[in-house]
C-alpha positions, -999 to 999 in steps of 0.1 A, spaced: 241 26 -13 207 28 4 176 50 -1 167 75 26 134 92 35 133 126 50 112 124 81 100 160 80 75 179 60 77 217 61 41 227 69 20 207 45 45 191 22 46 154 15 69 127 27 100 129 4 119 99 -8 155 105 -16 172 76 -35 210 80 -39 213 49 -61 192 23 -78 207 -11 -84 189 -44 -91 204 -73 -71 198 -110 -73 168 -120 -51 185 -142 -24 184 -144 14 204 -113 24 223 -125 55 234 -155 74 203 -151 96 181 -149 65 198 -179 49 187 -201 78 151 -195 66 157 -218 37 160 -248 59 132 -237 83 107 -229 56 112 -260 34 117 -241 2 114 -272 -19 78 -275 -9 50 -261 -31 40 -226 -22 5 -217 -11 5 -180 -22 26 -151 -35 38 -117 -25 45 -90 -51 65 -59 -51 80 -39 -80 113 -24 -89 100 11 -99 132 14 -121 132 43 -145 150 21 -171 122 -5 -169 97 -14 -142 94 -50 -131 70 -69 -108 90 -91 -84 73 -123 -72 80 -142 -40 63 -176 -34 48 -183 0 47 -216 17 21 -229 42 40 -215 72 43 -180 58 79 -181 47 88 -166 13 112 -177 -14 123 -155 -43 107 -166 -75 112 -144 -105 105 -109 -120 83 -98 -149 88 -66 -169 57 -43 -170 66 -27 -203 66 7 -186 91 27 -165 92 37 -128 107 69 -114 136 52 -95 124 72 -64 97 70 -38 60 72 -47 48 82 -12 17 60 -17 -1 29 -7 -16 7 -35 10 10 -62 5 -27 -69 -27 -46 -62 -42 -81 -66 -78 -82 -79 -92 -117 -84 -69 -134 -109 -54 -101 -121 -25 -80 -109 -23 -43 -116 8 -21 -112 15 16 -118 44 28 -140 50 63 -125 77 72 -150 57 63 -182 22 73 -168 7 39 -174 -10 10 -156 0 -25 -164 -23 -56 -162 -12 -92 -156 -31 -125 -153 -20 -145 -123 -14 -181 -131 -2 -198 -99 32 -183 -92 35 -170 -127 23 -138 -143 12 -133 -179 15 -98 -193 -18 -84 -207 -9 -49 -216 -8 -13 -204 -32 17 -204 -25 54 -202 -33 66 -166 -50 98 -179 -26 119 -159 10 121 -147 28 100 -121 2 74 -112 9 62 -77 -21 41 -64 -49 20 -79 -80 3 -66 -105 -21 -81 -141 -33 -75 -156 -59 -97 -149 -48 -133 -139 -12 -125 -104 2 -117 -95 37 -105 -61 54 -104 -49 85 -86 -23 105 -105 0 127 -82 17 147 -109 6 182 -121 -26 193 -104 -34 156 -96 -66 137 -106 -84 104 -106 -95 84 -136 -116 52 -140 -112 22 -163 -133 -8 -173 -116 -42 -167 -124 -66 -195 -128 -104 -188 -93 -107 -202 -79 -80 -179 -75 -52 -204 -82 -16 -192 -102 9 -212 -109 44 -200 -144 53 -188 -154 85 -205 -164 112 -180 -147 94 -150 -118 118 -147 -121 141 -116 -98 165 -98 -85 162 -62 -97 187 -36 -72 212 -50 -37 212 -66 -6 202 -47 -24 180 -21 1 151 -23 -24 122 -26 -14 90 -6 -39 64 -17 -71 57 -35 -95 30 -25 -131 18 -31 -152 12 0 -163 -25 5 -195 -19 -14 -180 -2 -44 -202 28 -41 -176 54 -30 -139 61 -36 -117 77 -10 -84 95 -15 -61 105 13 -44 138 8 -12 143 29 -6 180 22 -42 192 26 -50 169 56 -82 159 39 -100 127 30 -117 133 -3 -147 112 -13 -163 105 -47 -196 87 -53 -194 61 -81 -225 54 -102 -236 21 -119 -216 30 -150 -184 34 -129 -183 72 -132 -171 92 -102 -188 123 -90 -172 156 -82 -151 154 -50 -163 162 -14 -135 166 12 -135 161 49 -107 171 74 -87 143 89 -85 140 127 -47 142 126 -21 156 103 -7 140 72 -32 112 65 -14 86 45 -25 50 41 -58 35 51 -78 4 51 -116 -4 52 -135 -27 75 -166 -44 62 -187 -19 82 -176 9 59 -152 22 85 -118 37 75 -87 32 96 -62 59 86 -25 64 95 -14 100 103 23 107 100 21 142 116 47 155 92 72 130 105 74 145 140 94 123 163 72 99 182 42 119 170 24 96 146 -11 82 151 -41 63 136 -77 74 135 -110 56 128 -137 71 106 -172 62 95 -181 66 58 -218 73 58 -243 61 33 -244 96 18 -206 97 15 -199 119 45 -169 111 67 -171 114 105 -145 107 131 -151 77 154 -120 82 175 -85 95 171 -58 105 168 -47 75 188 -9 79 189 16 52 181 43 69 202 65 61 171 77 81 141 62 85 106 33 61 105 24 57 69 12 23 55 -19 4 68 -32 -31 67 -65 -43 82 -74 -79 89 -102 -95 69 -124 -97 100 -118 -61 108 -106 -67 143 -70 -56 140 -52 -29 121 -15 -22 116 7 7 105 44 8 97 65 34 115 91 44 89 112 65 113 111 39 141 117 7 122 87 -11 137 50 -18 133 21 -7 156 -10 -28 160 -45 -17 170 -76 -35 182 -107 -23 164 -138 -24 186 -173 -34 175 -181 3 174 -152 10 151 -131 27 178 -94 18 179 -69 12 207 -32 2 207 -24 -35 212 8 -25 230 11 5 253 45 13 238 31 12 202 56 -15 192 38 -47 181 67 -59 160 102 -49 149 110 -46 112 140 -39 91 152 -3 85 127 21 69 95 0 67 73 11 39 45 -8 23 27 -37 39 4 -64 27 -16 -93 43 -20 -128 28 -54 -141 22 -73 -149 54 -50 -125 71 -27 -152 83 6 -135 75 18 -98 73 46 -87 50 65 -54 51 89 -38 26 119 -23 43 132 6 22 166 10 38 174 -27 41 160 -36 6 142 -66 19 109 -79 33 100 -87 70 77 -117 74 52 -119 103 26 -145 114 -6 -128 126 -18 -145 158 -54 -148 169 -50 -120 195 -35 -96 169 1 -101 181 28 -107 155 54 -134 154 85 -123 135 95 -149 109 127 -131 97 137 -111 67 142 -122 31 154 -109 -3 178 -85 -19 155 -60 -35 163 -31 -58 169 1 -39 140 17 -57 114 -11 -48 80 1 -39 45 -13 -35 34 -46 -19 5 -70 -25 -1 -105 -13 -24 -135 -18 
């Protein structure tokens, strides 16, 4: 049985994930079409990267690894227990699993912990877990030797951790801060490119909340700024300190958008342009190319991805007038780009697989097919 996502929020309620079953399947190509990828991709060749997702299983969370070859095709590799538990449901977040240097970090929403791994080629080595200092951790971000998490349970909060040279996490005293208010349904936490500020998207309050981070890694009290559109969800930074944010507009049919913002040197957030509508439904997760020229969002309710061109001034415009840059599987959720932004991968919630795309020089996408039988509860995506 498949997992479903309600595509409506009443007033300012968050996107709700309803999972009717959670079953872990063998990671194999999931159709005759997918099976043909084995020949086309040359699975016997040595991979040049990895893609990571996680089971989010309440009985035991696992990180699931795919190997990537030089042409962007994936092959299932293996899974690694985190030592924590998921919630067997949706997290409604971006950044549940991240790659940071030679470390990988994953949230355990059911056990309120964050797990660290060392990346050794295609393999992962478990380091350990740390208490998230809240309930239901949903998103993490890291800059140099500092990691922050946003906890969505209870009133919600953020908390910071030192990353040791071995990848162990230790709480930074005084780093815990509230969100703008209770019940704001955070979607993502992320450092800006310079590591001087943290930004949290708040789906229910329609706010972007900002924290200044000092040299000791301690976050300030929050300052909040209204988003240009409703239900800000995922986002990505360009190197110019600009924030490209998806806006799901409560799941309204064909009502989703993206907006571009400037994060000022004082931490203020100002709109560059937007909302720029996708003409699709439930835009949620975001990926931005390394050069900052293109941004993409998955449209959960429309089973596709919308691409945007990012101008030198930070303004965005659709790559395709229809808002459809590529077709995905059913219920596209998280997305991640490989290093150098050569390939884009998307987790399809209702098909329990991944869609693979090649990112072309003009921002267009070439569909490479689908791969994998993932657990119905799978969430989060990271790539290298």
